DRENDO-1510 file (C-alpha; in Angstrom, 1 decimal, always signed):
<recs>
REC; n; res; u; v; w
REC; 1; MET; -169.4; -63.7; +32.3 .
REC; 2; GLY; -166.9; -62.3; +34.7 .
REC; 3; ILE; -167.0; -61.4; +38.2 .
REC; 4; GLU; -168.8; -58.2; +37.8 .
REC; 5; GLU; -172.1; -60.0; +36.1 .
REC; 6; LYS; -172.9; -62.3; +39.5 .
REC; 7; LEU; -171.9; -59.3; +42.1 .
REC; 8; PRO; -175.1; -57.3; +42.7 .
REC; 9; ALA; -175.2; -53.9; +41.6 .
REC; 10; GLY; -173.0; -51.3; +43.8 .
REC; 11; PHE; -170.0; -53.2; +44.0 .
REC; 12; LEU; -166.7; -51.7; +42.8 .
REC; 13; LEU; -164.1; -54.0; +42.1 .
REC; 14; SER; -160.2; -52.7; +42.2 .
REC; 15; THR; -156.6; -53.1; +44.0 .
REC; 16; VAL; -155.0; -51.9; +46.3 .
REC; 17; GLU; -152.4; -50.5; +43.7 .
REC; 18; GLN; -155.2; -49.0; +42.0 .
REC; 19; VAL; -156.7; -46.8; +44.7 .
REC; 20; ALA; -153.4; -45.8; +46.0 .
REC; 21; GLY; -152.6; -44.2; +42.6 .
REC; 22; TYR; -156.0; -42.6; +42.0 .
REC; 23; MET; -155.1; -41.2; +45.1 .
REC; 24; ARG; -151.6; -40.2; +44.7 .
REC; 25; LYS; -152.3; -38.4; +41.3 .
REC; 26; SER; -155.2; -36.5; +42.6 .
REC; 27; SER; -154.0; -34.9; +45.6 .
REC; 28; VAL; -150.2; -33.8; +44.0 .
REC; 29; TRP; -148.7; -30.5; +45.6 .
REC; 30; PRO; -146.3; -28.9; +43.5 .
REC; 31; ALA; -143.2; -27.2; +44.7 .
REC; 32; THR; -142.4; -24.2; +42.1 .
REC; 33; PHE; -138.6; -23.5; +41.7 .
REC; 34; GLY; -139.2; -20.8; +38.9 .
REC; 35; LEU; -135.6; -19.4; +37.6 .
REC; 36; ALA; -136.1; -17.8; +34.2 .
REC; 37; CYS; -139.0; -16.7; +31.8 .
REC; 38; CYS; -140.3; -20.5; +32.0 .
REC; 39; ALA; -141.5; -19.5; +35.6 .
REC; 40; ILE; -144.3; -16.5; +34.0 .
REC; 41; GLU; -145.9; -19.6; +31.9 .
REC; 42; MET; -146.0; -22.2; +35.1 .
REC; 43; MET; -147.9; -18.9; +37.1 .
REC; 44; ALA; -150.3; -18.8; +34.3 .
REC; 45; VAL; -151.9; -22.2; +34.9 .
REC; 46; GLY; -153.1; -21.1; +38.1 .
REC; 47; THR; -155.2; -18.8; +37.0 .
REC; 48; PRO; -158.6; -19.2; +36.0 .
REC; 49; ASP; -157.8; -19.9; +32.2 .
REC; 50; TYR; -156.1; -22.8; +32.9 .
REC; 51; ASP; -157.7; -24.1; +36.5 .
REC; 52; ILE; -154.9; -26.5; +37.4 .
REC; 53; ALA; -157.4; -27.2; +40.6 .
REC; 54; ARG; -159.6; -29.0; +38.9 .
REC; 55; PHE; -156.1; -31.8; +38.9 .
REC; 56; GLY; -156.3; -31.1; +42.9 .
REC; 57; MET; -153.2; -29.2; +42.4 .
REC; 58; GLU; -154.3; -25.6; +43.4 .
REC; 59; ARG; -152.1; -25.3; +46.0 .
REC; 60; PHE; -148.5; -24.5; +45.2 .
REC; 61; SER; -146.7; -25.3; +47.7 .
REC; 62; ALA; -143.8; -23.1; +49.6 .
REC; 63; THR; -141.7; -25.1; +51.3 .
REC; 64; PRO; -140.5; -28.5; +49.5 .
REC; 65; ARG; -141.7; -30.7; +52.7 .
REC; 66; GLN; -145.3; -29.9; +52.3 .
REC; 67; ALA; -144.6; -30.9; +48.2 .
REC; 68; ASP; -144.2; -34.0; +46.0 .
REC; 69; LEU; -144.0; -32.3; +42.8 .
REC; 70; MET; -140.7; -30.1; +41.7 .
REC; 71; ILE; -141.5; -28.1; +38.7 .
REC; 72; VAL; -138.1; -26.7; +37.8 .
REC; 73; ALA; -138.6; -23.7; +35.2 .
REC; 74; GLY; -136.3; -22.1; +33.9 .
REC; 75; ARG; -132.3; -22.1; +33.1 .
REC; 76; VAL; -130.2; -23.7; +36.3 .
REC; 77; SER; -126.8; -22.2; +37.2 .
REC; 78; GLN; -123.9; -23.6; +38.6 .
REC; 79; LYS; -124.2; -21.7; +41.3 .
REC; 80; MET; -128.3; -22.7; +41.8 .
REC; 81; ALA; -128.0; -26.2; +41.3 .
REC; 82; PRO; -127.0; -27.1; +44.7 .
REC; 83; VAL; -129.7; -25.3; +46.2 .
REC; 84; VAL; -132.0; -27.7; +43.7 .
REC; 85; ARG; -130.7; -30.4; +45.1 .
REC; 86; GLN; -131.4; -29.2; +48.7 .
REC; 87; VAL; -134.9; -28.6; +47.8 .
REC; 88; TYR; -135.4; -32.2; +46.2 .
REC; 89; ASP; -133.8; -33.6; +48.8 .
REC; 90; GLN; -135.9; -31.8; +51.4 .
REC; 91; MET; -138.9; -33.1; +49.8 .
REC; 92; PRO; -141.2; -36.3; +51.2 .
REC; 93; GLU; -141.1; -39.6; +49.2 .
REC; 94; PRO; -142.7; -40.2; +47.0 .
REC; 95; LYS; -141.5; -37.3; +44.6 .
REC; 96; TRP; -141.9; -36.5; +40.9 .
REC; 97; VAL; -140.2; -34.1; +38.9 .
REC; 98; ILE; -141.0; -32.0; +35.9 .
REC; 99; SER; -138.1; -30.4; +34.0 .
REC; 100; MET; -140.0; -27.0; +32.1 .
REC; 101; GLY; -138.2; -25.8; +29.4 .
REC; 102; VAL; -135.6; -25.8; +27.1 .
REC; 103; CYS; -133.1; -24.5; +29.4 .
REC; 104; ALA; -133.8; -26.5; +32.1 .
REC; 105; SER; -134.0; -29.5; +29.9 .
REC; 106; SER; -130.6; -29.3; +28.0 .
REC; 107; GLY; -129.2; -25.6; +28.8 .
REC; 108; GLY; -131.2; -24.2; +25.6 .
REC; 109; MET; -129.1; -21.3; +24.1 .
REC; 110; PHE; -126.9; -21.1; +27.1 .
REC; 111; ASN; -124.2; -23.3; +26.6 .
REC; 112; ASN; -121.5; -22.1; +28.9 .
REC; 113; TYR; -119.8; -22.8; +32.2 .
REC; 114; ALA; -122.2; -20.9; +34.1 .
REC; 115; ILE; -125.2; -22.9; +33.2 .
REC; 116; VAL; -126.0; -26.4; +34.3 .
REC; 117; GLN; -126.5; -28.7; +30.7 .
REC; 118; GLY; -129.7; -29.7; +32.2 .
REC; 119; VAL; -131.6; -30.2; +35.7 .
REC; 120; ASP; -131.1; -34.1; +35.0 .
REC; 121; HIS; -127.3; -33.8; +36.2 .
REC; 122; VAL; -128.7; -32.8; +39.6 .
REC; 123; ILE; -132.1; -34.1; +40.2 .
REC; 124; PRO; -133.7; -37.4; +38.6 .
REC; 125; VAL; -136.3; -36.1; +35.9 .
REC; 126; ASP; -139.7; -37.8; +35.3 .
REC; 127; ILE; -140.7; -35.4; +32.7 .
REC; 128; TYR; -139.4; -33.5; +30.4 .
REC; 129; LEU; -141.2; -30.5; +28.8 .
REC; 130; PRO; -139.6; -28.4; +25.6 .
REC; 131; GLY; -140.6; -25.4; +24.7 .
REC; 132; CYS; -138.9; -21.5; +24.7 .
REC; 133; PRO; -140.8; -20.9; +26.9 .
REC; 134; PRO; -143.8; -24.1; +26.7 .
REC; 135; ARG; -147.2; -22.5; +27.0 .
REC; 136; PRO; -149.3; -23.6; +29.9 .
REC; 137; GLU; -151.1; -25.7; +27.7 .
REC; 138; MET; -148.2; -28.0; +27.3 .
REC; 139; LEU; -147.7; -27.8; +31.3 .
REC; 140; LEU; -151.0; -29.1; +31.2 .
REC; 141; ASN; -150.3; -32.1; +29.3 .
REC; 142; ALA; -147.4; -32.8; +30.7 .
REC; 143; ILE; -149.6; -32.8; +34.4 .
REC; 144; LEU; -151.7; -35.4; +32.9 .
REC; 145; GLU; -148.6; -37.4; +31.9 .
REC; 146; LEU; -147.2; -37.4; +35.2 .
REC; 147; HIS; -150.6; -38.6; +36.5 .
REC; 148; LYS; -150.3; -41.6; +34.2 .
REC; 149; GLN; -147.1; -42.6; +35.6 .
REC; 150; ILE; -148.6; -41.7; +39.5 .
REC; 151; GLN; -151.3; -43.9; +38.9 .
REC; 152; ASN; -149.2; -46.7; +37.7 .
REC; 153; THR; -146.5; -46.4; +40.1 .
REC; 154; LYS; -146.4; -49.7; +42.5 .
REC; 155; LEU; -146.5; -50.2; +45.8 .
REC; 156; GLY; -144.6; -52.4; +48.3 .
REC; 157; VAL; -141.3; -52.9; +50.2 .
REC; 158; ASN; -138.8; -52.6; +47.4 .
REC; 159; ARG; -140.5; -49.5; +46.0 .
REC; 160; VAL; -137.7; -47.1; +47.8 .
REC; 161; GLU; -135.0; -49.2; +46.6 .
REC; 162; ALA; -136.5; -49.2; +42.9 .
REC; 163; ALA; -136.7; -45.6; +43.4 .
REC; 164; ARG; -133.0; -45.0; +44.6 .
REC; 165; ALA; -131.8; -47.4; +41.7 .
REC; 166; ALA; -133.9; -45.6; +39.1 .
REC; 167; GLU; -132.1; -42.4; +40.8 .
REC; 168; GLN; -129.1; -43.9; +40.2 .
REC; 169; ALA; -129.5; -44.9; +37.2 .
REC; 170; ALA; -130.5; -41.6; +35.7 .
REC; 171; MET; -127.6; -40.2; +37.5 .
REC; 172; ALA; -125.2; -42.2; +35.5 .
REC; 173; ALA; -126.6; -41.6; +32.3 .
REC; 174; THR; -124.8; -40.1; +29.5 .
REC; 175; PRO; -125.5; -36.1; +29.8 .
REC; 176; THR; -127.9; -35.1; +26.8 .
REC; 177; HIS; -124.9; -32.3; +25.6 .
REC; 178; GLN; -122.9; -35.3; +24.6 .
REC; 179; MET; -125.1; -38.0; +23.1 .
REC; 180; LYS; -124.7; -38.3; +19.3 .
REC; 181; GLY; -126.8; -38.5; +17.1 .
REC; 182; LEU; -126.6; -40.6; +13.8 .
REC; 183; LEU; -125.3; -37.8; +11.8 .
REC; 184; ALA; -122.2; -37.4; +14.1 .
</recs>
């Protein structure tokens, strides 16, 4: 009884936001930032066994100016943190970040002055991928979850301000190593 039944065959109903979201999620180009052992697992996703090309992501970008997804794989040292931020700042909007591995997400077993205790202290992160190292199947699942986020991203004039506000909120949040659980 809806409008779909009143239209002749061959018509497709959608919104501009849904079409733009579908196009964005189907053409994500990752900029890899492999820093440790997780990078080997990230590279495995490009092999025919896992075939990341079915998501339109077979082109790993060597330059941040042609990428819209940064996959930070491995531990981030204090010396490397400004470089990670510079690469992130050079990426065009809209951009997304996957933190791959426990070292990138929370510093891992390296609880010392030389390692950043989570890349979210340097750049805002959209998807956290646990594991040491995470399997390629887990990275594919994280990419699918990111695709859902990209599909539902709103368009409009206030999108840039909303992205900046979200980044400021993420950078002002309590660091993961300072969070206390129920037992603390």
